[in-house]
N, C-alpha and C positions, 0 to 999 in steps of 0.2 A: 527499451522495454524490446524483449526475445519475439520474433516473429516467425512462424510456422511455413518456412522453406518449400517444405512438402506442397503443401496449398498451392504455392506456385507450378509447381511440377506437375500436381493434377490438372491446374487447371491449361497449362499449355497442350496438354494432350487432346485438349476439346478443341471448337471454335465455335466463333462469334454466334453463328446461328443460332447453333442448340441451347447456348447459356441465354441470348434471348428467349428463346421459347420457352425454358425453366424460368426465367424473370418472369414472362407473362404469366407463370402458371402460380406463382406465388404472390401474384397481384401487384409486383413492381413493373409498370409498364412503360415508364420513363427514362428507363435505363440506357439506351441504345442513342448514341451520339451524332450528330446530324451527318446524313451523308455528304457534306462535303468536306468532312477530312477525311482525307485520303490516305495510304503509305506511298512515301517516293517510289519505291520498287514495291511493285506487285506481289513478289515471294513476301514481304515481310510478313513477319509475325512476333507480336509481343507480349507479355503475359508478366504483370509483377505487382507490386503493391505502391500507392498513388503517393507522388510527393508532389504537393500542391505548390505553386507558382503564383500569385497572383499581379499581371500586370495595369498598371493604369496610362493611359496617353496623356505624356506632356508636350510643351511648345518652348523647346530652351534646354541646350548643356548646362549643367550644374558650372559655376562656377569654378570650384576648385575640382581640379583631376582626383583628389583622395575621393570624391562621390560619385565618379564616374561606375556604374554599372554595379554600385558597391552592394545595393541587396542581391542584386541576380549573381555576383559571383559567392555570398554567403550562403544562397541558397544550394548552389554546385556542390560548393564546398560540405555540407551537411548531408549529401546521399549519400545511402546506405545500399549494401549488398540486395539485390532483389527491387529496389526502385525502381517505376519509371515516373519520369517525370512527366505531369499535366499541368498544364498552360493554360491559364485562364483566356477567355474570348475578349481579342482587342485587336486592332488593325495594327499591323507592321509586322516588319520580321523579328522573331524572338531567338533563334537559334541558328547556330551553323557548327561549323568541323571544329572547332578548338574546344568550344563548349562540350561538344559530343566525347571528344577525347576524353577532356576533363571527368568526365559522367562515369565514362565507360571505366577509368580508372578506379573510381569509387565503388564500382560494381553494378550500379545504372544499366535496366535493360533498356530502354529507348526512352524515346517522348511521343506524348500526345498535346498537341498544343493548336489551339481553335485559334490560329493564329499563323503568318508567313514562316517560312525558315529560308534561309541560302547555304549555300557553298554545297551544293543540293548532289553534284555528282561526287564529290569527296565522299560527304554521307553516305549513299550509294555504295561508292567502291570500299570502304570500313565496314559496310553491313552492319550499321548502326540502326535499328526499328524507327523509322522519322514517318509520324502520321502526322500531317497538318493541314490547314484549309486553304494554303497554298505556295506559291512561290515570289518572294521579290529580294531583292537584290539592296535595299536602302539598311542599313544600318540601325539599332535600335536607339543610339545614343541620341538626345534630346527630342526623342519620338516617343519613346516606352520608359518605363521605371519599375521597378520590383518594388511594391508598397509593402508586401506581406508577403512570406511564403508558410508551408504548414499550416494552413486554414482552410476551412473550405473555399469553391472556388466552382464558378461556372464554368464550362468547356462543352462546348458542341450544345448547348442546351438542357446538359445534365449537371446537377448539382453533384460536385465530388469531392469526399471527405478525404484525409488524410490516413492511409490505412485500407481504401478501400481497395476491393481489386480490378486491375484493369485487364482487359481481353484485347486484341486487336489483330484483323488480318484482312483479306484482301475484300471482305465483304463488308468491314466497318469497324467501331470499337463498340465494346459493352463495357460495364461499371457493375462492379456487384458489391452492394453495400458490405463491407466488412462484417456487423452482426448476422448476415444471412447467408456469409461466404460457405460456409461447409452444407447447409442446407441447399444451394442451388447447385453448388459444384455435384453433389450428390446426384441432386435428381439428373442433371446433365449427362452425367457418367450413366445412367441408369439408361436414358434415351438414347445416347450412343450405339447402346449394347441391343436395344430395339430395333434401331434403323438398322443395323448391321445384319439383324437377322432380317427381317423386312427388305433389304435389298436383294438379299439370296432369293427369297419367294419370289420377286418381281421377275428375275433374272431366269426364273423358273417357269414363267409365264402365269403366275396366279393374277389374276383381276386386282388394279389397283383399290376396287371399291371392296373386297374382300379381304385385300390387306389391312386395311384400315379400321376396315369392322372386326378382323380377329386379332390385330397385335394395337390398334389405335393410335399408330403411327405413320406420318406421312410428311 
């Protein structure tokens, strides 16, 4: 299925707070991921289509090495340009430098993981946008397995479906359901234009109460 790459371009010109405001405006008030999910690099930004990966906790390494990381590797090989990997809520490290390298080659734009990551200095050095719940150096083998990908997952307290739009920056990560993407992005673009005007008026000395009364933006 063809995807609208211009939608990503429009989204990445926005920022998470204004998109969150517009999601609230259309009644989608639970689309901001939990505050524990932070960018490794404070300057990182991420925008793209959700490529979801569901992890489960396990206790033991598969007997056959053919089964080691099997579904995780398949999920990475299935990535397409414009994807943002979205890893489900779990306890353990799900991501590192080599997975990021393979993902970037396939056109992925970063990862949002409600889990831990490792190889963090390498991820920062390669400028692969990585948003995660923490850092932990233990391998996933024998601790976590991917049991499905391309399915709805919960990440940071938000239900994320494949193809939803994801935007992350220093303020947090928001998820825009695909069915409402055009509406929400249009509202956010309009709000940014209004904020730019209000910023000018406030810098000129307009009282903030008057600015809000006049323009409805603050």
